[in-house]
N, C-alpha and C positions, 0 to 999 in steps of 0.2 A: 765289751765284748760282743757283738753281734751276730748269733747261730739262726738259720734257718731251721723250719721242721715241716714236711711237706703236712695239708691240711688233712687227708685221711687220718694221717698217723694220730692228729692229735683229737682229731671227732674219734677216732678206734679207742683212744686210752681214755676220752672223757666220756664216753659211752660205759668203759667197765671191759672190754674185749681182754684176755691176755696176750699180749703184742708180743711181751718179754717170752714168752714161750715158743719153744720147737715143732708149733702147730699153724694150720691156715686158719685164716680167719678174714672174713668179708665183710666191709663198710662200704654203706653207698648214704655220701653225704649232700644233701640236696639242698643247695643255698638258693641267692637271689637268681645272680647269672650262671651258675654252671652248674651240672654233677659230677660229683668226681665217683669213682666205682674205683674202688682198690682192695687187693688181696695182702694180707701182712702175715709176715710171721719172722720171729727174732728182732723184734723191734725196727724189722724195715719194711719195703716195701718191695715184695716180688714183682707184681705187675698192677697198671691201673689204666685207667680211661677216662677222659675227662670230655663231656658233650656238654655245647654251649646251650643247654634247654635246663632249665628247673624254675622256680617260682614265679619270675618276669614273665615267661613265656608262656604259662598256663593263665596266668591273670590276662594276659596279654590276647591269648586266644579266646576268654570268654569275651573281652571287648568287640573281638573282629565278628562274633556268632552274634551277639545282641546288634549289632549293627547291619549284620545281612540278613537274618530272621525274624528279628523285631522292626526292622529301621530305626532303633532306638541309640544314639550317641552315649556310651557313659564315657567317666573318669577312670582312672588309677585308681582310685582308694575306692570308688563304687565294687567294681571289679575283682578287688582284693578281697572287699566285703563280702561279695557271691559268694568266692572260692574259699573261705574261712567256713561260712554259714550254712552254706547246701552242698559245696562243691564235694562230690567224690571220685574215686579211681576205680570203683568195684560197684555193682548191683549190690542192693540189700533189702531186705522186706519192706521195708517201710520207705523208700526210694518216692514213692507216689505221696506219700503223708508230708515230704520237704518242700516245702514252697516258700518263697518270699515274692514281698514286693519291688520293683526296680525302678525308681526314677531317672529320668535321662533328657535329652531333647530330641522328639522325633524329627527325623530324617527330613519329612515331606512337608509336614507344617513348619518346622522351625518351634512348635509348641512344645513345653514341658509337658511329658505323658510318664504313664503309670504303666507298668505291664507284668505280669504275675508271672513267674518262671517256677520249673520245678527240677529235682533234682537230675531226672536223665538226662535231660536236653543238655544241663551243665556238665554232664561228665561225658555227652559225647562230643560238646565243644570243645574237650580237655584231649580227646583221645589222640590226636596227632601227638602233641609234644610229649604226651605218657608214654607212646609206643616209642619214642627215641628213647627214653629212658630204661624202660623195658631192654631194648634192643641191646643197648651198651652192657647191662649186668650180662647177658647171655652172652656177649662177646667174650667179656672179661671170663667168664666160666668156661667156655672153651677152650680157653690159654692158659687155664690154671693147670700145673701139675697134677698127677692123678692124687698123690699122696697128701696135698695139701686141700683138692676137691673132695676127698672122703671126709677131710676134718670139718671144710663148709658144710658137708651136708650133715654130719652129726651136730654141730656147732649151730648152724645157722644163720642167715644173714641177718645182718645190722642196718635199720636206716637211723640216720642223725641229719638235722640238719632244720629249717624252716618246714621245707616242702614234705618232710616225714609225719608231717602233722595233717596233710592232707586224708579225710578218710579214707578207708579202703585200699590205701597204697600199698601196706603191707600184704592183704590179701591178693591184690593184683601178683606183684613181684612173684609171690609164693604161687601163685597158681601157673603163671606164666614160666617159671624157672625148677618147679618142683622141688623146692626148697623150704622148708619153714623160715619167716621174715618176722624177726621184731624190730619194735620201734625204740629206740632208745628213752629212758627212763625220763631227760628232759634234753629233748632235741636241738633244740636253740639253742643250747649254751656247750654242746660237747666239743666244739673245739677249742673254746676259751678255758672252761676247766682241764681238756687236756693238757692243755700247753700249763697253765698254772699246776699240773701233778709232775710233768718233765722237770719245772724248775724245781718243786719241793724236793723232788728225786731225783735230782740229777748226776748223781755220780751210777746210780743201778738203771739208769734211761738216757744212758750219755749217747748210746749206739744210734737213735732215732735221727739224731742229727746227721749222721753220715749215708741215710738216705734210702740208699738199695740192704737188700737185706743180701747180708756175704754169705749165705750157704748158699746161693742160686747162681 
C-alpha cells in the first residue's frame, strides 16, 4: 500500500512542530525548485501556497549578476558556493568583511579571470527571488483564519529545507511579516525525518494522509 503525505506536513513533523494539536503552525519549506508555505492544524493543511522560486533560482540570480555586472561567466557549482559562503538575505554589521574571490571566464576577452565580490552585492543579486518568497508568506498570512493567525504570532514561523540555511533569511521574513521566525534544527532533513516519524507513529498520525484539516 502506498500513501502520500504533503511535503510541508512532513517538514513540519520533522521540524518538531505540534501538528496534531488544534493550534495553528506555519512552515516555510524552501527546497531546490519550489518554496512551500503552509498553515497546519490538527494533522492537516489548512491552506498553502507553492511558488516556483527556491534555492536554484537564488543561484541562477547570482550567475546572472556576475555576468551582467562583472562580465564573468561562472558555473552552477560556483554560484552555489558563493551563495553558501557569502550569501545573505539581510544586512549584518560584518557585511563588508565577508568577501571571496571568484574565478570564471571573462565575457569580453574569453580568458579566465578572478574578481573579488562582497556580501552586499550578492544580497542585492538575490533580492528579486527573495521578495517572491516573502510575498508568498505575506499572502498566506493574510488568508489565515484569525484564531490560527494568533497561534502563529505566539509560536512563530518555522523555516525548513536547504534554502533555510541562507544567512539572515529568518531575520528577513521576521522583519517583513512582524512574526518571529525560527530555523529548524536540521532543515535539510526535515521532510525525510517527518516521513519517518509518521511511519513510526502511524496510528497516531494517520490523519496526515487525508490532506486537508477536517475542522476547516
